[in-house]
C-alpha positions as CSV (number, residue, x, y, z in Angstrom):
1,M,0.0,0.0,0.0
2,D,2.8,2.3,1.0
3,G,4.6,1.4,-2.2
4,N,1.7,2.3,-4.4
5,Y,1.3,5.6,-2.5
6,Y,4.9,6.5,-3.1
7,M,4.6,5.6,-6.8
8,I,1.6,7.8,-7.2
9,H,3.3,10.5,-5.2
10,D,6.4,10.3,-7.4
11,Y,4.2,10.2,-10.5
12,L,2.4,13.3,-9.5
13,I,5.7,15.1,-8.8
14,F,6.9,14.0,-12.2
15,I,3.7,15.3,-13.8
16,G,4.0,18.6,-11.9
17,V,7.7,19.1,-12.8
18,F,6.9,18.2,-16.4
19,A,4.0,20.7,-16.4
20,I,6.2,23.4,-14.9
21,F,8.9,22.7,-17.5
22,F,6.4,22.7,-20.3
23,F,4.8,26.0,-19.3
24,V,8.2,27.6,-18.7
25,T,9.4,26.4,-22.1
26,V,6.2,27.6,-23.8
27,G,6.5,30.9,-21.8
28,I,10.1,31.4,-23.0
29,Y,9.1,30.6,-26.6
30,L,6.1,33.0,-26.5
31,F,8.3,35.7,-24.9
32,S,11.0,35.3,-27.6
33,Q,8.3,35.4,-30.3
34,N,6.8,38.5,-28.7
35,Q,10.2,40.2,-28.7
36,K,10.7,39.3,-32.3
37,F,7.3,40.7,-33.2
38,K,8.1,43.8,-31.3
39,Q,11.4,44.2,-33.1
40,K,9.6,43.6,-36.5
41,N,6.9,46.1,-35.5
42,T,9.5,48.7,-34.5
43,K,11.3,48.2,-37.8
44,L,8.0,48.5,-39.7
45,I,7.1,51.7,-37.8
46,E,10.6,53.2,-38.6
47,T,10.2,52.1,-42.2
48,N,6.7,53.7,-42.3
49,K,8.1,56.9,-40.9
50,L,10.8,57.0,-43.5
51,I,8.3,56.3,-46.3
52,E,6.0,59.1,-44.9
53,Q,9.0,61.5,-44.7
54,R,10.1,60.7,-48.2
55,L,6.5,61.1,-49.5
56,N,6.3,64.5,-47.9
57,E,9.6,65.5,-49.5
58,V,8.4,64.3,-52.9
59,Q,5.1,66.2,-52.4
60,L,6.9,69.3,-51.5
61,E,9.2,69.0,-54.5
62,H,6.2,68.5,-56.7
63,I,4.5,71.6,-55.3
64,G,7.8,73.5,-55.8
65,T,8.0,72.5,-59.5
66,K,4.5,73.9,-60.0
67,L,4.8,76.9,-57.8
68,N,8.0,78.3,-59.3
69,P,6.7,78.6,-62.9
70,H,3.4,79.9,-61.6
71,L,5.2,82.6,-59.7
72,F,7.5,83.4,-62.6
73,K,4.5,83.9,-64.8
74,N,2.9,86.3,-62.4
75,I,6.1,88.3,-61.9
76,L,6.9,88.6,-65.5
77,N,3.3,89.7,-66.3
78,S,3.7,92.5,-63.7
79,V,6.8,93.9,-65.6
80,Q,6.0,92.8,-69.1
81,S,6.5,96.3,-70.5
82,H,10.1,96.2,-69.2
83,A,11.0,92.5,-69.8
84,Y,13.5,91.7,-72.6
85,Q,14.3,88.5,-74.3
86,T,11.4,86.6,-72.7
87,Y,12.2,83.5,-74.6
88,M,15.6,83.2,-73.0
89,S,16.1,80.9,-70.1
90,L,15.4,82.5,-66.7
91,D,19.0,82.5,-65.6
92,K,20.0,84.4,-68.8
93,L,17.2,86.8,-68.2
94,A,18.6,87.6,-64.8
95,N,22.0,88.3,-66.4
96,V,20.4,90.6,-69.0
97,L,18.5,92.4,-66.2
98,D,21.7,92.8,-64.2
99,Y,23.4,94.3,-67.3
100,I,20.5,96.7,-67.9
101,L,20.6,97.8,-64.2
102,Y,24.3,98.4,-63.9
103,A,25.6,99.0,-67.4
104,T,23.0,101.6,-68.6
105,H,21.5,104.7,-67.0
106,K,18.9,105.7,-69.7
107,K,15.8,104.1,-68.0
108,P,13.4,106.1,-65.9
109,K,13.8,105.8,-62.2
110,R,10.6,103.6,-61.8
111,T,11.8,101.2,-64.5
112,Y,15.2,101.0,-62.9
113,M,13.7,100.3,-59.5
114,S,11.3,97.7,-60.8
115,L,14.1,95.9,-62.7
116,D,16.3,96.0,-59.6
117,K,13.6,94.4,-57.5
118,L,12.9,91.9,-60.3
119,A,16.5,90.9,-60.4
120,N,16.5,90.3,-56.6
121,V,13.4,88.2,-56.9
122,L,14.7,86.1,-59.8
123,D,17.9,85.5,-58.0
124,Y,16.0,84.4,-54.9
125,I,13.8,82.0,-56.8
126,L,16.6,80.6,-58.9
127,Y,19.2,80.1,-56.2
128,E,17.4,80.1,-52.9
129,S,14.0,78.5,-53.3
130,N,15.4,75.1,-53.9
131,N,16.8,75.1,-50.4
132,K,14.6,73.4,-47.7
133,F,14.9,76.4,-45.5
134,V,16.0,80.0,-45.7
135,S,16.4,82.6,-43.0
136,P,13.5,85.1,-42.1
137,K,15.9,87.8,-43.3
138,E,16.1,86.3,-46.8
139,E,12.4,85.6,-47.1
140,L,11.3,89.0,-45.8
141,T,13.7,90.7,-48.2
142,F,12.2,88.7,-51.0
143,A,8.6,89.5,-49.9
144,L,9.2,93.2,-49.9
145,S,10.7,93.1,-53.3
146,L,7.8,91.0,-54.6
147,I,5.4,93.7,-53.2
148,E,7.3,96.4,-55.0
149,I,7.0,94.6,-58.3
150,N,3.3,94.1,-57.9
151,K,2.9,97.8,-57.0
152,I,4.0,98.6,-60.6
153,K,0.6,97.8,-62.0
154,I,-1.5,100.0,-59.6
155,N,-2.1,103.7,-59.6
156,P,0.3,105.7,-57.4
157,L,-2.8,107.2,-55.7
158,F,-4.3,103.8,-54.8
159,D,-4.7,103.2,-51.1
160,F,-1.8,100.8,-50.5
161,R,-0.6,100.3,-46.9
162,I,2.5,98.3,-45.9
163,K,3.8,98.0,-42.4
164,S,6.8,96.0,-41.3
165,K,7.9,95.4,-37.7
166,I,11.0,93.3,-37.9
167,D,13.2,92.7,-34.9
168,K,16.6,92.2,-36.6
169,S,18.1,91.3,-33.2
170,D,15.8,88.3,-32.9
171,E,17.9,85.1,-32.5
172,I,16.2,83.4,-35.4
173,F,16.4,86.3,-37.8
174,E,19.3,84.7,-39.7
175,E,18.6,81.1,-38.9
176,K,17.5,78.6,-41.6
177,V,13.9,78.1,-40.3
178,F,11.8,79.7,-43.0
179,A,10.3,77.7,-45.9
180,P,11.1,79.7,-49.1
181,L,8.3,81.4,-51.0
182,I,5.8,80.8,-48.1
183,T,4.8,84.5,-48.3
184,V,4.0,84.5,-52.0
185,D,0.4,83.3,-51.9
186,L,-1.0,85.9,-49.5
187,I,0.7,88.8,-51.4
188,E,-0.4,87.7,-54.8
189,N,-3.9,87.0,-53.8
190,A,-4.3,90.5,-52.4
191,F,-3.2,92.1,-55.8
192,K,-5.1,89.5,-57.8
193,H,-8.5,89.8,-56.1
194,T,-8.7,93.5,-55.5
195,D,-11.0,95.7,-57.5
196,F,-8.7,98.6,-58.2
197,L,-11.5,100.7,-59.7
198,A,-13.6,100.9,-56.6
199,Q,-13.3,104.1,-54.6
200,D,-13.0,102.4,-51.3
201,S,-10.5,99.7,-52.5
202,F,-7.3,99.2,-50.5
203,I,-4.6,96.7,-49.9
204,S,-2.9,96.3,-46.5
205,I,0.1,94.2,-45.7
206,Q,1.7,93.8,-42.3
207,L,4.8,91.8,-41.7
208,E,6.1,91.2,-38.2
209,L,8.9,89.2,-36.6
210,E,9.1,89.5,-32.8
211,D,9.8,87.1,-30.0
212,R,10.7,84.3,-32.5
213,I,7.2,84.5,-34.0
214,F,6.4,85.5,-37.6
215,T,3.1,87.2,-38.4
216,M,1.8,88.2,-41.8
217,K,-1.6,89.8,-42.1
218,V,-3.0,90.8,-45.5
219,S,-6.3,92.6,-46.1
220,N,-7.9,93.9,-49.3
221,K,-11.3,95.1,-50.5
222,A,-12.7,92.7,-53.0
223,S,-15.9,91.0,-54.2
224,L,-16.7,88.4,-51.6
225,K,-18.1,85.9,-54.2
226,N,-15.1,86.3,-56.5
227,V,-12.6,85.9,-53.7
228,L,-14.2,82.7,-52.2
229,E,-14.5,81.1,-55.6
230,K,-10.9,81.7,-56.5
231,E,-9.6,80.9,-53.1
232,K,-11.2,77.4,-53.2
233,S,-10.0,76.6,-56.7
234,G,-6.6,78.4,-56.9
235,F,-3.4,76.3,-56.9
236,G,-1.5,78.8,-54.8
237,S,-4.0,78.6,-51.9
238,Q,-4.0,74.8,-51.9
239,S,-0.2,74.6,-52.1
240,L,0.2,77.0,-49.2
241,D,-2.1,74.9,-47.0
242,Q,-0.3,71.7,-48.0
243,R,3.2,73.1,-47.4
244,L,2.4,74.7,-44.1
245,K,0.8,71.4,-42.8
246,M,3.7,69.3,-44.0
247,I,6.5,71.6,-42.8
248,Y,5.2,73.4,-39.7
249,N,2.5,70.9,-38.6
250,N,1.4,72.3,-35.1
251,Y,3.6,75.3,-35.2
252,Y,1.5,77.5,-37.4
253,Q,-2.0,79.0,-37.7
254,L,-3.6,80.3,-40.9
255,T,-6.9,82.0,-40.7
256,K,-9.0,83.5,-43.5
257,S,-12.1,85.6,-43.1
258,S,-14.3,88.0,-45.1
259,K,-16.7,90.7,-43.9
260,N,-18.4,93.4,-45.9
261,G,-16.3,92.6,-49.0
262,I,-13.0,92.9,-47.0
263,F,-10.9,89.7,-47.2
264,T,-8.3,89.1,-44.5
265,A,-5.7,86.4,-44.2
266,E,-3.4,86.0,-41.3
267,L,-0.5,83.6,-41.0
268,V,1.3,83.1,-37.7
269,I,4.3,80.7,-37.5
270,N,6.0,80.0,-34.2
271,L,9.5,79.8,-35.7
272,G,11.1,79.7,-32.3
273,E,9.5,76.5,-31.2
274,F,9.9,75.0,-34.6
275,Y,13.6,75.9,-34.5
276,D,14.0,74.3,-31.1
277,K,12.3,71.1,-32.3
278,V,14.5,70.8,-35.4
279,R,17.7,71.7,-33.5
280,Y,17.2,69.2,-30.7
281,S,15.6,66.3,-32.7
C-alpha cells in the first residue's frame, strides 16, 4: 500500500515538474516570439516613418515645381513692359537684367527700381527657393521686393498700406527656419483679387517678426463671391495649405475671413518652437 502511495506521489511530482517545465518552455518561446514581433513592429514603424517622410519630401518637391513657374508667370506679367528676351532661359534673363541695371542709365527711375527688384526676386527664386529652409531675413527681403514689383501695376494714388515690424536682433532672424516662398500666396492673392477701380478699395500688408514669432496679415477690398470662388480653386492657396501642414505641422496657424467685402488672411508661425524642435531632434 505504501509502495503504491509513493509511486503515485512520485508520478504526481513528475507530472508537476513536467507541467512546470512545459509552461516555462512555452512561456520562454512565447516571450521570444513576442520580442521578435516587437522588433519587427519597431522596424515597420521606422520604415513607415521613412516612407512618410520621403513622401512629404516628394510632395513638397512637386509643389515647388508647380509653384515656381506659376510665380515666374505672375512676376513677368507685372513687368511685361520692361522685360527683354522673354524666350531666353530665366538665368539668362537675370543676367540681362543685371546688365540693364548696372551698365546703362537711360531708363526712368521707376523702370530702374522695378528691374532692380525683379533681379533680386529672380535670384532668390533661382538660387534660394530650392533650399529646404532659408532665413527670415532672406524671405522677408524677397517678400518686400515682390510687393514692390506688384505695385507697378497699380495707380500711385491707390490706397496701399504696408507696415513691417522686424526685430533684426531676434535670435532666429538669420537662422534657416523659414520655408522659401511661403509669403507668396498671400501677397499675390491681395493684388489678384482687389477691385482697383472701386473708390474704397485698398490693400494692407503687415509683416512682423518678434519674440521668434512671424506674423503676416493681408487685407484687401474685393468681391466676396469672387474671392471665395478663386480661393477654393486656386493652386496657390492649396499649395500654401499643404506646405504649411507638411512643414510646420502644429507650429503655425492660418486664418481667413471675409466681412463686408473685405478679405483678410493672417499667417502666424512659431519659428522659435519649430527651430527648437529641429535643432534638438
